[in-house]
C-alpha positions in Angstrom: 118.9 121.9 102.4 116.6 123.7 104.7 113.1 122.4 105.5 111.8 125.9 106.3 108.9 127.3 104.1 110.4 128.8 101.0 109.2 132.2 99.8 111.1 133.5 96.7 110.1 135.7 93.8 110.9 133.7 90.6 111.9 135.4 87.3 109.8 134.6 84.3 110.5 131.2 82.7 110.4 130.9 79.0 108.3 128.2 77.5 106.7 128.9 74.1 104.4 125.8 74.1 101.0 125.6 75.9 100.3 122.3 77.6 97.5 120.0 76.3 96.0 116.9 77.8 95.1 113.6 76.2 91.4 112.9 76.2 90.0 110.5 78.8 92.9 111.2 81.1 90.9 110.5 84.3 89.8 107.1 83.1 93.2 106.2 81.9 94.7 107.2 85.2 92.3 105.0 87.1 93.0 102.0 84.8 96.8 102.6 85.3 96.4 102.7 89.1 94.3 99.5 89.1 96.9 97.8 86.9 99.8 98.7 89.3 97.8 97.6 92.3 97.0 94.2 90.7 100.7 93.2 91.3 100.3 93.3 95.1 103.3 95.5 95.6 105.2 95.0 98.8 105.6 98.6 99.8 106.5 100.5 103.1 103.5 101.6 105.2 101.8 104.7 103.7 103.4 104.5 100.2 100.4 103.1 98.4 98.2 105.9 99.7 100.6 108.4 98.3 100.8 106.6 95.0 97.0 106.8 94.8 97.0 110.5 95.7 99.8 111.3 93.1 97.8 109.9 90.2 100.8 109.5 87.9 98.9 107.8 85.1 96.5 110.7 84.9 99.3 113.3 84.8 101.1 111.4 82.0 98.2 112.6 79.8 99.9 116.0 79.8 103.1 114.5 78.6 101.8 112.8 75.4 98.6 114.6 74.4 99.2 113.5 70.8 99.6 109.8 71.4 98.7 107.7 68.4 96.1 105.5 70.2 94.6 105.0 73.6 96.5 101.8 74.1 99.8 103.5 73.4 98.8 106.3 75.8 98.0 103.7 78.5 101.5 102.1 78.0 103.0 105.5 78.8 100.7 106.0 81.8 101.7 102.6 83.2 105.4 103.3 82.7 105.0 106.6 84.5 102.9 105.1 87.3 105.6 102.5 88.0 108.8 104.5 87.6 108.1 106.7 90.6 107.9 103.8 93.1 111.1 102.5 91.5 112.8 105.8 92.1 111.4 106.2 95.7 113.0 102.9 96.7 116.4 104.7 96.8 115.8 107.7 99.0 113.2 109.6 101.0 110.5 108.4 103.3 109.9 105.1 101.4 113.5 104.1 100.8 114.2 100.4 101.1 117.4 100.0 99.0 120.9 100.1 100.1 123.9 101.4 98.1 124.7 97.8 97.2 121.1 97.4 96.0 121.5 100.5 93.8 124.2 98.8 91.9 122.8 95.3 91.8 119.3 96.6 90.8 120.9 98.6 88.0 122.6 95.5 86.6 119.5 93.3 86.9 117.2 95.9 85.4 119.5 96.3 82.5 119.1 92.6 81.8 115.4 92.8 82.4 115.1 95.4 79.6 116.7 93.0 77.2 114.9 89.9 78.6 111.7 90.6 80.5 111.6 86.9 81.6 114.6 87.8 83.9 112.1 89.6 86.2 111.9 86.6 88.5 115.5 87.2 89.6 115.1 90.9 90.7 113.5 91.7 94.0 112.6 95.4 93.5 108.9 95.9 94.5 107.8 97.0 91.0 109.8 94.5 88.9 106.8 92.4 88.0 104.7 95.4 87.0 107.5 96.8 84.8 108.2 93.4 83.3 104.5 93.3 82.3 104.7 96.8 80.8 107.8 95.9 78.8 106.2 92.8 77.4 103.2 94.8 76.3 105.4 97.5 74.9 107.4 95.0 72.8 104.1 93.4 71.5 102.6 96.8 70.5 105.6 98.5 69.1 108.4 98.0 66.6 111.8 96.8 67.8 113.2 100.3 67.2 110.4 102.0 69.2 111.1 99.6 72.1 114.9 100.2 72.0 114.4 104.0 71.9 112.8 103.6 75.4 114.8 100.7 76.8 118.3 101.9 76.0 118.0 105.3 77.7 116.2 103.5 80.6 119.4 101.5 81.1 121.3 104.7 81.3 118.8 105.9 83.9 119.5 102.8 86.0 123.2 103.4 86.1 122.6 107.2 86.6 120.7 106.3 89.8 123.6 104.0 90.9 126.0 106.9 90.3 123.8 109.3 92.4 123.1 107.0 95.3 126.1 104.6 95.5 128.9 106.6 94.0 129.9 108.6 97.1 130.5 111.4 94.6 130.7 114.6 96.7 131.4 116.8 93.7 127.9 116.3 92.1 126.3 117.7 95.3 128.5 120.8 95.5 129.0 122.1 91.9 126.5 122.7 89.2 129.1 121.7 86.5 129.5 118.4 88.2 125.8 117.9 89.1 124.6 118.5 85.5 126.0 115.3 83.9 124.8 113.2 86.8 121.2 114.6 86.5 121.2 114.2 82.7 121.1 110.5 83.5 119.7 110.1 87.0 116.6 112.3 86.5 115.1 109.6 84.3 113.8 111.9 81.6 115.7 110.4 78.6 113.6 107.3 78.7 110.5 109.4 79.3 111.2 111.3 76.1 112.2 108.0 74.5 108.8 106.6 74.9 107.5 109.2 72.5 108.6 106.9 69.6 106.1 104.3 70.9 103.4 106.5 72.1 103.2 108.5 68.8 104.1 105.4 66.6 107.1 107.2 65.1 109.4 105.6 62.5 112.7 107.5 62.6 115.8 105.8 61.3 119.0 105.6 63.4 120.8 107.6 60.7 118.4 110.5 61.3 117.8 110.1 65.0 121.5 110.1 65.9 122.5 113.1 63.8 124.2 115.7 66.1 121.4 118.2 65.9 118.7 115.7 66.8 120.9 114.2 69.6 121.4 117.8 71.0 117.7 118.5 70.8 116.9 115.3 72.6 119.5 115.8 75.4 118.6 119.4 75.8 114.9 118.8 76.1 115.5 115.9 78.5 117.8 118.0 80.7 115.5 120.9 80.7 112.7 118.8 82.1 115.1 117.5 84.7 116.1 121.0 85.6 112.5 122.0 86.2 112.1 118.8 88.3 114.9 119.8 90.5 113.4 123.3 91.0 110.0 122.1 92.0 111.3 119.0 94.0 113.7 121.0 96.1 111.2 121.6 98.9 110.2 118.0 98.9 113.8 116.8 99.0 114.6 119.3 101.8 112.0 117.5 103.9 112.8 113.8 103.2 115.7 113.3 100.8 118.4 115.9 101.5 121.2 113.8 100.2 119.7 113.5 96.7 121.6 115.2 93.9 119.6 118.4 93.1 120.7 121.2 90.7 119.3 123.9 92.9 121.0 122.6 96.0 124.3 122.3 94.1 124.0 126.0 93.0 123.2 127.1 96.6 126.1 125.1 97.9 128.6 126.2 95.3 127.8 129.9 95.4 126.9 130.1 99.1 123.7 131.9 98.0 120.1 132.2 99.0 117.4 130.0 97.6 116.0 133.0 95.7 119.4 133.6 94.1 119.8 129.9 93.3 116.4 129.8 91.7 117.1 132.9 89.6 120.4 131.3 88.4 118.6 128.1 87.3 115.8 129.9 85.6 118.3 131.9 83.6 120.0 128.6 82.6 116.6 127.2 81.7 115.9 130.2 79.5 119.2 129.8 77.7 118.5 126.2 77.0 115.0 126.7 75.9 116.1 129.4 73.5 118.7 127.0 72.0 116.0 124.2 71.9 113.7 126.4 69.8 116.6 127.2 67.5 117.4 123.5 67.0 113.8 122.7 66.3 113.6 125.5 63.8 116.7 124.3 62.0 115.7 120.6 62.0 112.1 121.4 60.9 113.4 122.8 57.5 114.3 119.3 56.3 112.4 117.0 58.7 109.9 114.4 57.5 106.5 114.1 59.2 107.8 111.6 61.9 110.8 113.7 62.9 108.7 116.9 63.0 106.1 115.1 65.2 108.9 114.0 67.5 110.3 117.5 67.9 106.9 119.0 68.6 105.9 116.1 70.9 109.1 116.6 73.0 108.3 120.3 73.4 104.7 119.4 74.4 106.1 117.0 77.0 108.2 119.8 78.4 105.2 122.1 78.7 103.1 119.3 80.2 105.8 118.6 82.7 105.7 122.2 83.9 102.0 121.9 84.6 102.6 118.6 86.3 105.4 119.9 88.6 103.3 122.9 89.6 100.1 121.0 90.5 100.9 117.4 91.4 100.6 116.7 95.1 104.0 115.0 95.1 105.7 118.4 94.9 103.2 120.3 97.2 103.7 118.5 100.5 103.3 120.6 103.6 104.1 124.3 103.6 107.6 124.1 102.0 106.5 125.0 98.4 108.0 127.2 95.8 105.6 129.9 94.7 103.9 129.8 91.3 106.2 130.9 88.5 105.4 133.2 85.6 105.7 131.5 82.3 106.3 133.6 79.2 105.9 132.5 75.6 108.6 134.9 74.5 112.4 134.8 75.1 113.4 136.9 78.0 115.5 140.0 77.3 118.2 139.1 79.8 118.9 135.6 78.2 122.6 135.4 77.1 123.2 134.4 73.5 126.4 132.4 74.3 126.4 128.9 75.7 126.1 128.5 79.5 129.2 128.2 81.7 128.6 124.5 82.1 131.1 122.6 80.0 129.1 119.5 79.4 126.3 121.5 77.8 128.3 123.6 75.4 128.3 121.1 72.6 124.5 121.8 72.0 125.7 125.2 70.7 128.8 123.8 68.8 127.6 120.7 67.0 130.1 118.3 65.4 129.8 117.6 61.7 127.4 114.9 60.7 129.3 111.6 60.8 131.5 112.7 63.6 130.7 111.9 67.2 132.9 114.6 68.6 133.7 118.1 67.4 137.3 118.5 66.4 139.0 121.1 68.6 
């Protein structure tokens, strides 16, 4: 990846939802920052100043504008404020973890999610903060709401281990190979998973794990990750060139320019968004209030994330910035109707029958 300033003309990106912000976002962001600071994190020089400037707790107000209560909103803000220092320990200017750490931390954090008392045995800088968040989450929420966050967070931990310790060259050179890695390592599945807690949703496993709902959840999560890789490309070009990034994989695979790579990913984004809207429309016909709230909250999170990516200082370091993109509320005329040429995504268009995990071929 090149660290040169990037000047490309982006095609219009389809997003039919307008971002909203939870009230009192500024105050919640300050409280979240003070909470994180209270744990006396042992961080590399300069990292705390960047955490303060990034204001992640404030930005999370764009992700869950319909949170059921202020306390549940704060839980999400605290999660978001702590997850970035967790991720930054693996790569970039503030990396402190080795490849071996990536594996051992994944295992220890998986246990931490099932037993927050296990925190004393894990030496990651934000372990105590996250253990505190998990205890509060468990106290505030139902067991199912907790698991809907904790289980995909386990997957994220192992996704990071795959990305940073797997020595997997293919995920850096092919979009088809990078996509399954980033579905997990981007960390969006648990971020969407916290909607069950933030919005106090009660959705049974029988409903939530139906193929169409699973496809919707995975597609919404991946789409947020795709947008993250677009906007984080300049940042990673500067300080984390070995990270798995969808845009970098497209450029490497097709030997194309940044502009061509961006156009390729935005076309893919528009395909997925079109399918996401179709899934929401189909599911809404028979959805109860909680499922409908979940579907709409996930789309609001996606819209809020686009605002976050375009304006948060984390992705606007120096002169290497992608230009502002045009967002359209209508599907673009050049969006293909068929599934994308990425094998692991096609099942979102060809759902298995309810009661079957896989589609019979």
